[in-house]
N, C-alpha and C positions, 0 to 999 in steps of 0.2 A: 369593605374590611380587607386587608392584610391576612393573609393566610400564606401555610405552605403546604403544600402536596405530601401525602404520605411516604409517599417514593424520595423524600428528599433523604430518609432518616442510614439509611445503609453508606450513602456515599458518607455522608455526615462524620458515621462511626470509624471509617477507613483512616478516612483524612484527620479525623482529631487521636487515632492512633498516630498514624505516623508523625504528627503535631509533637506529642510526647516521647518519641524517640528521637527527633530533630532537638529538643529540650532538652533531651537526656546527656546528647553526645556535643549539648552546645553549637547545636550549625545554626547561626545568625540570616545564614542565605538560605537554607531548607526549611526553618520556621517559617521566613517570611514565604517564601515561594506556598508554603500550605495553606497559610493564613490566605493569599489569594484565591487558590484555591478553594478553599472553603466558603470563602465569600461568595465566588461565582456556583458553587455548588447548590445556596441556600435564594441566590437571585434569579438563578435558572428554574428553581421548582414554584417558585413565589406563585400562587393563587389567589388574586384578586373576586372576592362575590363581584359578578357586572351591575352595572345600574341598567340594564334591558331596558327601554322604552317604551310606554305601554303602547297596546294596541295588539295587533297578528303580524304588524313587514316582518321579514325574512333578516336576522339578525347574522352576524358574521359571525361562522364556526370558532376563526381561529384571532392572533392580533400577528401582524406584521405591514404586507404590502402586497395592494393587488397584483399580479402580476399579467394575467391573463384573465380576457372576457371571451367567449367564445361559443358557437355552437357546436354539438356534435352528437348523434345518436346513443343515447346511451343502453344499450343491451343487456347488464347482470340485471339490473333491479329496475330502474323506469321503463326501459324498451322502447320508449320515443325518443324526438330531437328537444332536447335537453339544452339551455343555457350551463355555461361550464365557467365558474370561476374559481381563479386559481390562486391561492394568497401563500408569498416566499414569507418564512418563517427564519429572520436572522436570529443570533444565536441570544439578543440581548432582549427577543421579545418575550412575554410568556406565553408558557407552551400545551396549557391547557386548553382542549380539546370541548368548546359546548355546542350544544344541539341548536341551528338555526330555526327550530320550530317547535310548537306544541305539539306531541302526539306517541305513537306506539312503534317503537323497533322492530322491525318486521324483518328485519335481514342482517345478516353481519355475518364479514368473510372475511378472515386474514390469507391473502397472497403471496407467496416466499418470493423474494425478485433477491432482485439487486443494490449494492450501495452508491452508485455511482451521486457524484457532486450534482446538487439539483443544478445548477447555474449553465451544465451542461446539455445541449438539443438530445431530447430524448429519452432525459433520466425521469420523466413523472411519469414514462407508461415501461419503466422495464422495473424499476428500484419495486423494493418491497412495500408493502401498503397494505389496509384495514380500512374493510367497505364497511359504511353504516348507516341503511337504509331507516327512514325514517316513515310515518304515515299519518294522516290525522286530520279528522274535520271535511273527508276531499281531496284537501291534498300530501302532496308527498317530496323530498328530497332525500338526495345521498348524499354524506358525507364520506371524504377516504382521506386519511392519514394516509402520508408516504412521508416512510426514512430519506436520507442522505447520507454523504461519505462518511458524514461527522455522527449524522441522526443513527442510532444500531438496534432502537427497539420500540415497538408503540406498545402502550399500557393502554387497553381501554376497562373501562366501567359500569361498561351495558351489555346488554345481551338480548336477544329476541325474548321480546313480549314485555318487558321494560318500557314504562310511560317516564318520557322526557318531559321538561316543559322546555319552552324557549326560554336559551339562555342557562338550560342545564347543562351540568357535566357529562360530558362521555368520556376524557379519557387524556394522556399523556402523551404526547411523542419528545424524547431525549436528548435535546444538544440540537437541533434547527433542521428545520425543512421545508414540508410544503404538505397543506390542506387545500383539497379539491371541493367544489360544492358543486353536484345537480341537480336542476330542479328545472320542469317541466316546462319548455317553450312559452306553450298554450295556456300557462298557468302565471307565470311570473313577468315581471316587467322591471330588470336592473336597474340601480342609479346610482352606483359606483361607477369609478373609471381607472381604468388602469395606469397605476401608478402610485393610486389612491394608498395613505393609511388607514388600517381598519383596528378594530380591538374588538376582540372578542367576545361576545355575549353584548354587545353593546353597539355597535357601527351599523349600520341600517343598510344592508347591500340590493333591499328594491322592497314593491310591495306584488301581492297576487292581487290580479286582476279582479276585476270586479263581478261578482254573478259566474265564475266560474269555476266548474270543482271538477274532480275526476268523474 
C-alpha cells in the first residue's frame, strides 16, 4: 500500500505557500519550478508497506543498490567479526529504513559527523550517523543510517526497549545517502551480490545459519 511518511508535511506546506505567491505574482516559471519541487517532495517521502517474505531470513533495511559486502570487526554493539553490507540510496529510492529482523532495539546511538559526498572514499566512516542495535531469539544485527552531502537529517522512530517486527519501520534518512547492515559472521550467510538492487523490507539479503545462536 502506498503512503507518505508524516515528515513530508512541513516541506509541502512551505512549497504550497511559495506556489501561492508565485500564482499571485503570475510567475509561470516559478510556479512550474515549485510544482516540480512539490512532486519531488511527495515522491521522496513515499512509504510503501513492504511485502516482507515469509520465514526468518534477513531482509534489506533500505532500498537502493548494494555497494559493498565485506567483513569487519564491529566494536560498538556486536563486538565480533561481522558481515558488513552497505547499501547506497539514490535520490529516487524510497528512504524509509526498516528492520532486517524481528527483535528488540537494545542500543541506539546518534554520532555527529561530517556531510561528505557518499561517493567519495572514506565518507561513510566520517559522516553523521545513527546506529540501531537489534537482538531477538539468540540473534542480533546492527543497522547504521548515514547522512551525505545532500542528506542532512536522520529521523528515528524507535529507541531502546522498542519491539520491532521484521520489515518494521525504523526511520527515514532525508534526501539520499547510505545504510549499512552488520551481522555476526558466525550466525549469517549473505546471498546478495555487489551491484544488486534491493528493496527495503522485501529483498532477502541472506539467511541465518542452521542451529547457530548467540
